[in-house]
N, C-alpha and C positions, 0 to 999 in steps of 0.2 A: 510632581515636578516635572520640572518645563525641560525637554528635551535639551532645546540649544544650548543647557546649561552644564549637558554631559558631554565630554569627547568623545566616550562612544556612542552616545545617538549622532552625535553628528557626524562620525563616520560612518555609522548606518545610512544616515539619510542620506549623504553624497552618492552611497552605492547605489540606494534604492529610488535614488534618482537618474538613474543612468539605464537610458532607454537597451541599449544591448542587453545589461543583464536581465531588464524585464521578458525581451524576448527570450532572452536564453532561459528562464523561469517556465515561460507559456510551453516555450517546447519539453520542458521536462514532461508537464500535463500531457503534452501529445505525444510523449514516448512513453508515459503511463499508459494511453489511450491504448497505445499497439501491442505493449504487452500482457497487457487484461485481454483483447481480443486473441493473440495467440493463444493466452491460457483457456479462454473459452473454447477455443479449436480441439487443444489438447482435451478438454474435459469432454466433449463432445465426441472426440474419438472413443476414449475410453466406455461413453457411453454405448458405440456401437463394438466394442471388444477389442481392440486395439490399445496397446500399452502407451506409456508417456508418463513422465513426471508432472504431474498436475499442480506446479507452484511456480514460482518467477522462474526458478534457474530451469523450469521447463521451457518457458516462455523465451529465455535468453539462447536458449541452445535452439530452438526452433527457428528464432532469428540471426545465429549465428550459419545456421545449416543452408541459407539461402543466398543467392549469388552477388555476392555485395555485402553478405552478413557483417563484415567485419566494420566495414564503414558506418553502418547504421548501429551498429553496438556504438562506438566511438562518439556518433553523435548524440544515441540516445542519453551515454552517459555520461557528456558535458551538458544537457538539458536537466537529468534528473539529479547531479551536482548543485548547478545553478540554482533548483526548485529545494534543494535542502539547504543552499545558503539564506535564502530567500526567508523559510521557515523561520529558522537560525533570528534571520532579523525583526521576523513576527515574535519571537520569543524575549527578543532586546526593548523593541519600543511598541510591543502590541501589534493586534489585528492590522492586515491590512495598510504595511506600512508607506508605501506610496501615496494613499489617500489619506493619511494621520495629520493632525495638526492638535497641536495646544496638547494637556498630561496625557502619559502613558497609562492610562488607565484600565488597560485589558488586567483581569482576575487571574492571579496564578494557576488557576488548575489549564485554562485556555495557554498560556506560557507553556507549561509542561507539557500540551499535547503538542504544540510547534514544535518542543523539541523533540519528544517522538516522533514526528512527523520526519523531521531532519535528519533524524539518526536510519530513517525507514531510509529514508531515500537516496543518500548518502552510500549507504550501505546496497541498494543496489546497483548504485554505480559504478561503485567499486566492482560488484559482482559483472556488470555489462563489460568492463574494461577487463577483468580476468577472461572472460568469453571470448572476445575478438584478441586476444593473444595466444588463444588456445588452451587457458589454463579452467577452463570452468570446471566446477564441481556440482552433484545434485546437491543442494542443500538439504536437501529429507535426508541422504544418507549422512553429511556433517550432524542436523540434530539429533539422529538417531545417536551418533558418538557421543557427543556432548552429554547428551542425557544419560548415557548407558555410565560414564564415568562419574554425574552427579546422585544417580541412583545409589551411588555404594555408600552413599551416607548420608546421617541424616540431615544434615543441616542441607545438603543439595538437595536430597528430595523438598523439603519445604522449600528450596529456590524456586523448583519446577512448578511447583502447588500454586507459588504465589503468582510466578509466570504462566502459568495458564488461567487462574482466574483475571489477570491483567487481560489477555487476549479475548476472553469473554467479555469479561465490560468493553471492552474496545467494540466488538463485534454487536454488542447489545446497543451501542451509542449510533454506530451505522444503521443500523437499523429502527434506531428514533427518530435518527436526521432522515432518511427515509420516508417512513410514513408520516413524519410533522412535515417535511418540505424543509427545512431547515436548511436546504442545500442554497437554496434561493439566497442565502443571506452572503454567498461567495460567489454571487454573479451579478452583472450591470443588466439584466435582463431581470422579468417577477414572474415573467408567465410564458404560456407556451404549451400545448398540448404535449410534441413532440420531448421538448427537455424535460415537463413534468414524468413523463412515461418513464423515460433512460434512471433518471435522476431517483424516482422513487424503486423500480426495478431493481436498480443497478445498488442504491447503496442496501437495499433489503436483502438482495442475493450476496453481496458481500460479507456483509454483516452476519448473514446464518453461516455461511462458509467458516468467518473467522471464528462466531461462540464454537462451531463442532469444532475448529482446532484446539481452540483453550481447553474443553471439556473433555479432548482423548489426551491431554497435555495431563489433566489432573488425574484421570482413569488410570492413564500408563503408568505415573507414577506407583500410584495405589497399589496398583497389580504387579510392578515390576518389571515391566513391558517397554525396553526404549525402541522398539520397533515402532509402537502406534506415537510417541512422541514426536514423531519427525514433521509436523504443521500443517499446512494446507495440505500438503498430498497425501497425508494418512487421513485427513476428514473426508477427502472426497471420495478416494477409494473403498473408504468406510461407507460414505452413503450409495456407494454402488452397490453394495451388499446387502443393502436393505430391501422389504418388499418392494417391487416396484423400483428397484434400483436404478435399473433403465430413465424412466421417466423421470426420474428426479434427476439424475447426471443432466437429460436434455435442460430439465427448467434450470438446472441450475447455470449450466453453459450460457443458454439465455442470458441470464440477469448477470453473470459477468459480463458480457458480452456487452449487456447496454450499460455498464458502468464504464466502461470501455469507451463507450460513445459518449458517456457525461464526460468523461476526461478529454474527448476533444472540445465538445462545448465550452467547457472548463478554460481551454487552450485559448479558446476564441472570446469568451464573455465574462472569465471568472477577473476577479477583483482583487488587484494585487496593492 
């Protein structure tokens, strides 16, 4: 179908041709980079024996505690919201809206992935706004509460298991994308030692963390233990309890930091 024949596609084309929108979306990648670096810092602190929530809410809380944190959170929220809208544009017209022309022939699974990324970024944007207004909450505690409610019924347990398997699948895809270096398809550069290292390490580390979170959700549902179904925070803290847990947490922190640096590279060199 020709994009110009669709009013929706025409509206999306006009929006994605806007320089301000593109800059805002790139700012979203930069904001994601900051949050991943803060998350890596929290994981490193856990390795050294101090507390913290090893998830996006923990990173947002850490940012909020800094001088000018509220302003930075609002800027991050705007960028992440714009990035979410950009992924919605990908779902409508296909990947890389500003570079596409002709037929919108992206496969359905890529459009579904774009919708998922849009939801994730917009959700983090709203969380950033709540923290900027002083009303932020730990996502781990919220997840545990929702999980406890769902575990009270058979259909709820089924939903949790599907969610766990879905997160496991997303984690596996991240590992594949890192090992195969498919992330270069998202960039306007085709190589470079530095980008290769942070891309591979970042995607593999984040993928393993997500896969661990998904497995924990499934096992927590089986054991009816909502505390273990609290997402990334539970996965990281479970990793810390394993043999050589401190060493594994340090590796995880380095990997998540690498993903943060890759996000900055994508902000600069990403194809939109």
